[in-house]
N, C-alpha and C positions, 0 to 999 in steps of 0.2 A: 787363143782363138776366139773365145767368147767376147773378149774386150775389142778385138778387131771388128767382129760382127756388130757389136754395139756402136762403135765409132762410125761404121758405114751407115747405120740406121739413124743415129741422132746427131752425129757430128762430133764435136769435141767432148771427150769424157773428162770430167773433173778429176784432178789428182786424188782428192779425198776418196772418190769412188773407187779408183784403182787400188788404193791402199786398203779399202774395206774388204777386198777379197782375201787379204792376208790377216787383217785384224779381227774380222767377224764374218767368217765364211758362211754361216747360217743366214745372217741378214743379207749378205751379198746374193746368195742363192734365191732368197725370197724376192729381193728387188728384181733380179734378172727374170724370174718367173712372171712377176707382175708386168715388167717391161714387155715381155714377149706377148702377153695377153692383150695389153693396151694397144700396142702398135700393130697388131695383126689386122689384116683386112677383115672387115665385117660389114655392117650396114654403112660404115664410112670407110673409104679407102685410106691407105697409109698416107697418101699425099694430102688428102683433106685433113686428116688428123694433124699432119705436120703444119699446115696453114693455121689451124686452130691454135696449136702450141705456140707458134710465132706470135700470133695476135695476143694471146694471153701473156706471154713473156714481155711483149712490148707494153701492154697495159699495166703490167706490174713494174715496168721500167727496170727489168733485170737484164743488165747488159750481157752478162755471161750467158744466160739462158737464151737470149735473142740470138746471139752469135752462134751458139752451139746448135740451136734448132735450124738456123739459116744454113749452116754447113750441112746438116742432115737433109735439108730440103733439096740442096743441089745434088746430093747423092741419089735422091729419089726421083729426080727429073721434074721437080716442081718449078714452074716458070716464074719469072720475075713478075709478070702480070697477075698471076694467081696470088702471089704473096702481097702484091699491091692492093688487091681487092680485100684480102684479109685484114690488112693494116687499116683500110678505110672503115671497116667494121669496128676495129679497136678505137679509131678516131671518134666515131659516132658515139661510142659508149664510154670511152675513157678520156677523151679530150685530145687536144693538139699535142701535148708532150708525149703521149703514147705513140702517136703517129710519127712524130719527128724521130723518136727513139728507134722505132722499127725501120723507118725509111732510111735512116743513116746506116744501119746495119745492112739493109737490103742493097744499097749502093756499094757498100764495102765488099760484100760477098758476091753479088750477082750483077753488079753494075754494067759490065761489058758483055753479059751473056746474050746471045742472039735470041730474038723472039721466036716463040713456037709457031 
């Protein structure tokens, strides 16, 4: 159940993380607790945090993380336009490769999504 809830929040869950529950249950529990604290609504909404995560992953050019966060954004109702703005910030700070990396994933995951 926890894993399904995590998938709904962040998107794709890496296989190694799924295995962690069996191989190191204490570390898994700690990560899940931190995950719940970080992603909870606070001064920033879950949606805003997701946009930040996508921009960071794009800036790091982490293909898996960009796609996983993008999938989670769709589950949270984050619009394509909101992600685009986040990617523009990544572009300003991390350069064109970060923007292209994120934009490619955006089109792949949310390309045909209707505007809000």
